[in-house]
C-alpha positions in Angstrom: 175.6 147.5 -10.2 174.5 151.1 -10.6 175.3 152.1 -14.3 174.0 155.8 -13.6 176.1 158.3 -15.0 176.1 162.1 -14.1 172.4 161.9 -12.9 171.4 160.1 -15.9 170.1 156.7 -16.6 173.5 155.4 -18.2 176.3 156.9 -20.2 174.8 156.4 -23.4 171.9 158.5 -22.4 174.0 161.3 -20.9 176.3 161.5 -24.0 173.6 161.5 -26.6 171.8 164.2 -24.8 174.9 166.3 -24.3 176.5 165.9 -27.7 173.4 165.4 -30.0 170.3 167.3 -28.1 171.8 169.9 -25.9 169.9 173.2 -26.3 167.1 171.7 -28.2 163.3 172.4 -27.6 160.4 170.1 -28.2 159.6 172.6 -31.3 163.0 171.4 -32.8 161.5 167.9 -33.1 157.5 168.0 -33.5 157.0 171.5 -34.5 154.8 172.2 -31.5 155.4 174.0 -28.4 153.1 171.8 -26.3 154.0 168.0 -26.5 153.3 164.8 -24.9 156.5 163.1 -23.4 155.7 160.0 -25.1 155.4 161.6 -28.4 158.6 163.6 -27.9 160.5 160.5 -27.1 159.6 158.8 -30.3 160.6 161.9 -32.3 163.9 162.4 -30.4 164.8 158.7 -31.3 163.8 159.3 -35.0 165.9 162.3 -35.4 169.2 160.6 -33.6 168.6 157.3 -35.8 168.2 159.4 -39.0 171.4 161.3 -38.4 173.2 157.7 -37.8 171.5 156.6 -40.9 173.5 159.2 -43.0 176.5 157.4 -41.9 178.2 154.9 -44.1 177.6 151.3 -43.3 179.9 149.3 -41.7 181.6 148.5 -38.1 181.6 152.2 -36.9 177.7 152.4 -37.8 177.0 149.1 -36.2 178.6 150.3 -33.0 177.0 153.7 -33.0 173.4 151.7 -33.5 174.3 149.3 -30.6 175.6 152.4 -28.5 171.9 154.3 -29.2 170.0 151.1 -28.3 171.1 151.8 -24.6 169.6 155.3 -24.4 167.0 156.0 -22.0 164.6 158.2 -24.6 161.9 158.6 -22.0 164.6 160.4 -19.6 165.6 162.6 -22.5 162.2 163.7 -23.4 161.2 164.4 -19.9 164.5 166.5 -19.4 163.9 168.5 -22.8 160.2 169.4 -21.7 161.0 170.1 -18.2 164.0 172.5 -19.3 161.5 174.2 -22.1 158.8 174.8 -19.4 161.3 176.5 -17.1 162.9 178.5 -19.7 159.7 179.7 -21.1 157.9 180.1 -17.8 156.7 183.7 -17.2 157.9 185.1 -13.9 
């Protein structure tokens, strides 16, 4: 069964990217313009988890953390780097 969603690995990846990360650049996470995708992946994951950590403990937070565990952080980081490179490309 194919679990892909709107061109993303899965629904969780698409939804987190759309609702929490849309329009952000590598600089927003690392403070640097040029980054390695693996470094950005970790920074993005930490960013999302920090937001969720601010939520009160309980069932809702548990479900949110389980949802986030399905996210393909590599795909999001690669997408952000690609979009940033395209937007800052000198024409």
